[in-house]
C-alpha positions as CSV (number, residue, x, y, z in Angstrom):
1,M,-9.1,20.1,8.6
2,K,-9.8,17.9,11.7
3,V,-8.5,14.2,11.4
4,A,-8.8,11.3,13.7
5,V,-6.9,8.1,13.6
6,Y,-8.9,5.2,15.3
7,Q,-6.6,2.2,16.5
8,T,-9.0,-0.7,16.8
9,D,-9.0,-4.2,17.9
10,P,-10.8,-6.2,14.9
11,V,-12.7,-9.5,15.8
12,L,-11.0,-11.8,13.5
13,L,-13.5,-13.0,10.7
14,D,-16.3,-11.2,12.4
15,V,-17.4,-8.5,9.8
16,K,-20.8,-7.7,11.4
17,A,-19.1,-6.8,14.8
18,N,-16.2,-5.0,13.1
19,L,-18.6,-3.2,10.8
20,E,-21.1,-2.3,13.7
21,N,-18.1,-0.8,15.9
22,T,-17.0,1.2,12.8
23,I,-20.4,2.7,12.0
24,Q,-20.3,3.7,15.9
25,I,-17.1,5.2,15.9
26,L,-18.3,7.3,12.8
27,E,-21.1,8.7,14.2
28,E,-19.2,9.4,17.3
29,A,-16.6,11.2,14.8
30,K,-19.5,13.5,13.2
31,A,-20.7,14.6,16.4
32,Q,-16.7,15.8,17.2
33,D,-16.8,17.5,13.7
34,I,-14.3,15.0,12.5
35,D,-13.8,15.6,8.7
36,L,-11.7,12.6,7.9
37,A,-11.5,9.3,10.0
38,I,-8.7,6.6,9.3
39,F,-8.9,3.0,10.2
40,P,-6.2,0.5,10.2
41,E,-5.4,-2.1,7.5
42,L,-8.1,-5.0,7.2
43,S,-10.2,-3.3,10.1
44,L,-13.5,-5.1,9.1
45,T,-11.9,-8.5,9.2
46,G,-8.7,-9.0,11.3
47,Y,-5.5,-9.8,9.5
48,F,-4.9,-13.5,9.8
49,V,-7.8,-14.7,7.7
50,K,-5.8,-17.3,6.0
51,E,-7.9,-19.8,3.7
52,R,-11.2,-18.3,5.0
53,Y,-10.6,-14.8,3.4
54,H,-13.4,-15.7,0.8
55,E,-16.1,-15.7,3.9
56,V,-15.5,-12.4,4.9
57,A,-14.8,-10.6,1.6
58,L,-17.3,-8.0,0.5
59,R,-18.0,-6.6,-2.8
60,L,-18.7,-2.6,-3.1
61,D,-22.4,-3.2,-4.1
62,S,-23.0,-5.2,-0.9
63,P,-25.3,-4.3,1.9
64,Q,-22.6,-4.0,4.4
65,I,-20.6,-1.7,2.2
66,N,-23.6,0.5,1.5
67,Q,-24.2,0.6,5.2
68,L,-20.9,1.8,5.9
69,V,-20.7,4.5,3.1
70,Q,-23.8,5.7,4.2
71,A,-22.4,6.4,7.6
72,T,-19.7,8.7,6.0
73,K,-22.5,11.4,5.2
74,G,-20.9,14.7,6.4
75,M,-17.4,13.4,6.5
76,A,-14.9,11.1,4.9
77,A,-13.4,7.9,6.0
78,V,-10.9,5.5,4.9
79,V,-11.5,1.7,6.1
80,G,-9.5,-1.4,5.5
81,F,-11.4,-4.6,4.2
82,I,-11.1,-7.4,1.8
83,E,-12.5,-6.4,-1.4
84,E,-14.1,-9.2,-3.9
85,S,-14.1,-7.8,-7.5
86,R,-16.8,-8.5,-10.3
87,A,-14.1,-11.1,-11.5
88,M,-14.1,-12.8,-8.1
89,N,-10.6,-11.4,-7.3
90,F,-9.8,-10.6,-3.9
91,Y,-7.8,-7.5,-2.6
92,N,-6.4,-6.3,0.6
93,S,-8.2,-2.8,0.0
94,A,-9.0,0.5,1.7
95,L,-12.2,1.9,1.0
96,V,-12.2,5.5,0.4
97,A,-15.7,6.9,1.2
98,V,-16.6,10.8,1.3
99,D,-20.0,12.4,2.2
100,G,-21.9,9.0,1.6
101,E,-20.2,8.1,-1.7
102,I,-17.4,5.8,-2.7
103,L,-14.8,7.6,-4.4
104,F,-12.7,4.4,-5.0
105,T,-10.8,1.5,-3.6
106,Y,-7.1,1.2,-2.9
107,R,-5.9,-1.9,-3.4
108,K,-2.4,-3.1,-1.8
109,L,0.4,-3.5,-4.5
110,N,3.2,-5.1,-2.4
111,L,1.9,-8.2,-0.7
112,P,4.0,-9.9,1.6
113,N,4.8,-13.6,1.6
114,Y,7.5,-14.4,4.2
115,G,7.6,-14.8,7.9
116,V,4.3,-15.3,9.3
117,F,2.7,-13.3,6.1
118,E,0.8,-15.0,3.3
119,E,-0.9,-12.3,1.8
120,R,0.4,-13.2,-1.9
121,K,-1.2,-16.9,-1.5
122,I,-4.8,-15.2,-1.1
123,F,-5.0,-11.8,-2.7
124,S,-4.5,-10.2,-5.8
125,T,-2.1,-7.3,-6.4
126,G,-3.5,-3.6,-7.0
127,K,-2.5,-1.8,-10.2
128,H,-2.4,1.9,-9.4
129,V,-1.1,4.5,-6.8
130,R,-4.3,6.9,-6.5
131,V,-5.1,10.1,-4.8
132,F,-8.2,12.0,-3.9
133,K,-9.1,15.5,-2.7
134,L,-10.7,16.6,0.4
135,H,-10.9,20.2,1.9
136,E,-8.3,21.5,-0.5
137,F,-5.8,18.7,0.5
138,T,-4.6,16.0,-1.9
139,I,-4.4,12.5,0.0
140,A,-2.8,9.3,-0.8
141,P,-3.8,6.0,0.9
142,L,-1.0,3.4,1.1
143,I,-1.4,0.1,2.8
144,C,1.5,-1.6,5.1
145,N,4.2,-3.1,3.0
146,D,3.7,-0.5,-0.1
147,L,5.5,1.9,2.4
148,W,8.6,-0.5,2.4
149,H,8.9,0.3,-1.4
150,P,9.8,3.7,-2.0
151,S,8.7,4.0,-5.4
152,L,5.0,3.9,-4.3
153,P,5.2,6.8,-2.1
154,Y,7.2,8.6,-4.7
155,L,4.3,8.0,-7.2
156,A,1.9,9.5,-4.6
157,V,4.0,12.7,-4.4
158,T,4.1,13.2,-8.1
159,Q,0.5,13.4,-7.9
160,K,1.0,16.5,-5.4
161,A,-0.2,14.5,-2.3
162,D,-0.2,16.7,0.7
163,I,-1.2,13.8,3.0
164,F,-0.5,10.1,3.3
165,I,-2.7,7.8,5.0
166,T,-0.6,4.9,6.2
167,M,-2.8,2.0,7.3
168,F,-0.9,-1.2,8.7
169,N,-1.2,-4.3,10.8
170,S,2.2,-4.7,12.3
171,S,2.9,-7.3,15.1
172,Q,5.7,-7.6,17.2
173,G,7.6,-10.5,16.4
174,S,6.5,-11.2,12.9
175,M,10.1,-10.6,11.4
176,G,12.1,-12.5,14.2
177,N,13.7,-11.2,17.1
178,E,16.5,-9.2,15.1
179,F,14.4,-7.0,13.8
180,S,12.1,-4.3,15.7
181,N,8.8,-3.6,13.8
182,I,8.2,-0.5,16.4
183,E,11.5,0.9,15.7
184,S,11.3,0.5,11.9
185,W,7.7,1.9,11.5
186,N,8.7,4.9,13.7
187,I,11.6,5.8,11.2
188,I,9.5,5.1,8.2
189,N,6.5,7.2,9.3
190,R,8.8,10.2,10.1
191,F,11.1,9.8,6.9
192,Y,8.4,10.0,4.6
193,S,7.0,13.3,6.0
194,R,10.2,14.7,6.5
195,V,11.5,14.2,3.0
196,F,8.1,14.6,1.0
197,G,7.0,17.5,3.3
198,V,3.7,15.7,4.1
199,Y,1.3,15.0,6.5
200,N,1.4,11.2,7.4
201,L,-1.6,9.7,9.3
202,C,-0.5,6.4,10.5
203,A,-3.0,3.7,11.6
204,N,-2.0,0.5,13.2
205,R,-4.2,-1.9,15.2
206,V,-4.1,-3.9,18.5
207,G,-4.9,-7.1,20.0
208,C,-4.0,-10.7,19.4
209,E,-4.5,-13.4,16.7
210,V,-3.5,-16.8,16.1
211,F,-4.6,-18.6,12.9
212,E,-3.9,-22.3,13.6
213,N,-7.1,-23.2,14.4
214,L,-9.2,-21.1,11.7
215,G,-10.2,-24.3,9.7
216,T,-11.9,-26.0,12.7
217,D,-15.5,-27.2,12.7
218,N,-17.0,-24.6,14.4
219,G,-15.5,-21.7,12.7
220,E,-14.2,-20.1,15.8
221,S,-10.7,-18.8,16.0
222,E,-8.7,-19.1,19.3
223,E,-7.7,-15.9,20.8
224,A,-4.2,-15.5,21.9
225,D,-3.6,-14.3,25.6
226,S,-3.2,-10.4,25.8
227,S,-0.7,-11.1,28.3
228,S,1.6,-13.1,25.8
229,A,5.5,-12.3,25.4
230,D,6.5,-9.2,23.7
231,D,7.8,-11.2,20.6
232,N,4.4,-12.9,20.0
233,P,4.1,-12.6,16.2
234,F,0.4,-12.3,16.3
235,R,0.2,-9.6,18.9
236,F,-0.3,-6.0,17.4
237,W,1.2,-3.4,19.1
238,G,-0.6,-0.2,18.1
239,G,1.3,3.0,18.3
240,S,-0.5,4.9,15.7
241,E,0.8,8.4,14.8
242,I,0.0,11.5,13.1
243,I,3.4,13.3,11.9
244,N,3.6,16.6,10.5
245,P,5.4,17.6,7.4
246,F,8.7,18.2,9.4
247,G,8.9,14.7,10.6
248,Q,7.3,15.4,13.9
249,P,4.8,13.7,15.9
250,I,1.6,15.7,16.7
251,A,0.0,12.8,18.5
252,T,0.9,9.3,19.3
253,A,-1.8,6.6,20.4
254,S,-0.9,4.0,23.1
255,L,0.8,0.5,22.6
256,Y,-1.4,-2.6,22.8
257,D,-4.8,-0.7,23.7
258,T,-7.4,0.7,21.4
259,D,-7.3,4.5,21.3
260,V,-7.9,7.5,19.1
261,I,-5.8,10.2,18.2
262,F,-6.6,13.9,16.5
263,A,-4.9,16.6,14.8
264,N,-5.9,19.8,12.9
265,I,-4.2,19.6,9.4
266,S,-2.8,22.9,8.4
267,R,-2.1,24.1,4.7
268,E,0.2,26.9,6.3
269,L,2.2,24.2,7.8
270,L,2.7,22.4,4.7
271,R,3.6,25.9,2.9
272,K,6.1,26.7,5.8
273,K,7.9,23.3,5.1
274,R,8.1,23.6,1.4
275,I,9.6,27.2,1.7
276,L,12.1,26.3,4.3
277,L,13.1,22.8,2.9
278,P,12.0,22.5,-0.7
279,Y,13.6,18.8,-1.1
280,L,11.3,18.2,-4.0
281,K,11.6,21.6,-5.7
282,G,14.0,20.2,-8.4
283,D,12.3,16.9,-8.7
284,D,11.8,15.8,-12.1
285,P,9.4,12.9,-12.6
286,Y,10.2,12.9,-16.4
287,F,13.8,12.1,-15.6
288,T,12.6,9.2,-13.6
289,H,10.7,7.9,-16.5
290,R,13.5,8.4,-18.9
291,E,16.0,6.4,-16.7
292,L,13.7,3.8,-16.1
293,T,12.8,3.2,-19.3
294,R,16.5,3.0,-20.2
295,I,17.1,0.6,-17.5
296,L,14.3,-1.5,-18.4
297,F,15.2,-1.5,-22.1
298,E,18.8,-2.2,-21.5
299,K,18.0,-5.2,-19.2
300,S,15.4,-6.7,-21.6
301,R,18.1,-6.2,-24.6
302,N,20.9,-7.9,-22.5
């Protein structure tokens, strides 16, 4: 299966421009016989939408989503956007579309609310870790902070995931100068591939955003200078990766620039990893369930 990870630079709050760019990319992907195209978190809206999140939210029956889904005929794509449910809840979501049909949306489960992040103020929380099948592979999409909570990737693996899709928006200095997001994501991306024996398709974005002036009368956002300092919390660094089941990078995108990386996903390599290093062979999710039940029950009783 041929996959591509597209490292884009979304225009903040401009769904029209971002959608047009995404559809153009999908058309080019089909011409290159790409089976699965991956885009970063919130790739249709940009990240620091703040109080204007509802202006760029899309329902699954919206014309824009229909246009995007139709563009996946003959292939599959996973695209980040702000989803508005019928109940008018808003989610940081990943649209999973295959051959012109919506399979489901994955809704981000762990919403950060620290540093420069304010997702919990505006988004509702997802409820499920979900997987889908494509070309005999089982694929689990996860969004950014979900990977910082090991229980969620584990729940994907208990559903026999062969491939993780890691969609994120990581900026340089969002956690302060004592903490390197680039180093941390390099460790995380490799860790899950190596321990769980899965491919990891990791899509980060690039570009700069500032959100101080999002509430201005003309509705325009003020762009940060692309030459800003390396610790700029609103500068997204890119570095998207495709990691094999041994935790080794197959392809790595450039830092700070739009890019695309490709790989051929092999079931034989998955099989080889699980024979040589069968870390999960003895895993018992029923034991995990029993222990969680015991811990939670004892906690409530006490």
